[in-house]
C-alpha positions in Angstrom: 9.1 -27.9 161.5 8.3 -26.9 165.0 11.4 -28.8 166.3 13.9 -26.2 165.1 14.8 -23.3 167.4 16.8 -20.2 166.8 19.5 -20.1 169.4 21.7 -17.1 169.6 25.3 -17.7 170.5 26.8 -15.2 172.9 30.4 -14.2 171.9 32.4 -12.3 174.6 33.3 -8.8 173.5 36.9 -8.1 172.7 38.0 -11.8 172.7 38.1 -14.5 170.2 36.0 -17.6 171.0 39.0 -19.9 170.5 41.1 -18.1 173.1 38.2 -18.3 175.6 38.0 -22.1 175.2 41.8 -22.5 175.6 41.9 -20.5 178.8 39.1 -22.6 180.3 40.8 -25.8 179.3 44.0 -24.6 181.0 42.2 -23.7 184.2 40.5 -27.0 184.4 43.8 -28.9 183.9 45.4 -26.8 186.6 42.6 -27.7 189.0 42.9 -31.4 188.2 46.7 -31.6 188.7 46.9 -29.3 191.8 46.2 -32.3 194.1 49.4 -34.3 193.6 49.1 -36.5 196.7 45.9 -38.1 195.4 47.4 -38.9 192.0 50.6 -40.4 193.3 51.0 -44.1 192.5 50.6 -46.6 195.3 54.1 -47.9 194.8 55.6 -44.5 195.8 53.7 -44.6 199.0 55.1 -48.0 200.1 57.6 -48.0 202.8 59.1 -51.4 202.2 60.1 -53.5 199.2 57.7 -56.1 197.9 58.2 -59.8 197.7 59.5 -59.8 194.1 61.9 -57.0 194.7 63.2 -58.9 197.7 63.7 -62.0 195.6 65.6 -60.1 193.0 67.8 -58.3 195.6 68.6 -61.7 197.2 69.7 -63.4 194.0 71.7 -60.3 193.0 74.2 -60.9 195.8 77.6 -62.2 194.9 77.0 -65.6 196.4 73.5 -65.9 194.9 70.7 -67.7 196.9 68.9 -71.1 196.9 65.1 -71.4 197.1 65.2 -72.2 200.8 67.5 -69.3 201.6 65.1 -66.9 199.7 62.1 -68.4 201.5 63.8 -67.9 204.9 64.5 -64.2 204.1 60.9 -63.7 202.8 59.3 -65.3 205.9 61.3 -62.9 208.1 60.5 -59.9 206.0 56.8 -60.7 205.5 55.5 -62.7 208.5 51.9 -61.9 207.6 52.0 -63.9 204.4 51.8 -67.7 204.0 55.1 -69.5 203.3 53.4 -71.8 200.8 52.3 -68.9 198.6 55.7 -67.3 198.8 57.3 -70.6 197.8 55.2 -70.6 194.7 56.1 -66.9 194.0 59.8 -67.8 194.4 59.6 -70.6 191.9 58.0 -68.4 189.3 60.2 -65.4 189.8 63.4 -67.3 189.8 62.7 -68.6 186.3 62.1 -65.0 185.2 64.9 -63.1 186.9 67.8 -65.5 187.4 70.5 -65.3 184.7 72.5 -68.4 185.8 72.4 -71.3 188.3 74.7 -73.9 189.7 74.4 -76.9 191.9 76.1 -76.8 195.3 76.5 -79.8 197.6 75.4 -78.0 200.8 73.0 -75.4 199.5 71.3 -77.2 196.6 70.7 -75.3 193.4 71.9 -71.7 193.7 70.4 -69.0 191.5 72.2 -65.8 190.4 71.4 -62.6 188.7 74.5 -61.3 187.0 75.1 -58.4 184.7 71.8 -56.7 185.3 70.8 -53.9 187.6 
């Protein structure tokens, strides 16, 4: 029986307890969202397109692109990355993003992305 205590609750005069809680919640939310730069996603801060966006942009052209053409564009755009890794990325992403393909004698298999933005 010695574990129970009588604790008096202090209620602000002239205000309801519920409104006091709501005001404090609003203030804490305003403090958290005031620093917009820290909450910005990393993608917004990027200055250049990524590898996958470059692949999609390349196959979205009217003439399409072959794997070798895409790899050439990627090695120029991203010289710090290994070409072998980008070749693997090209192979995977072409199967996901290309809508059609055709075989060309000079260029090899050409991939297209038609009808999508």
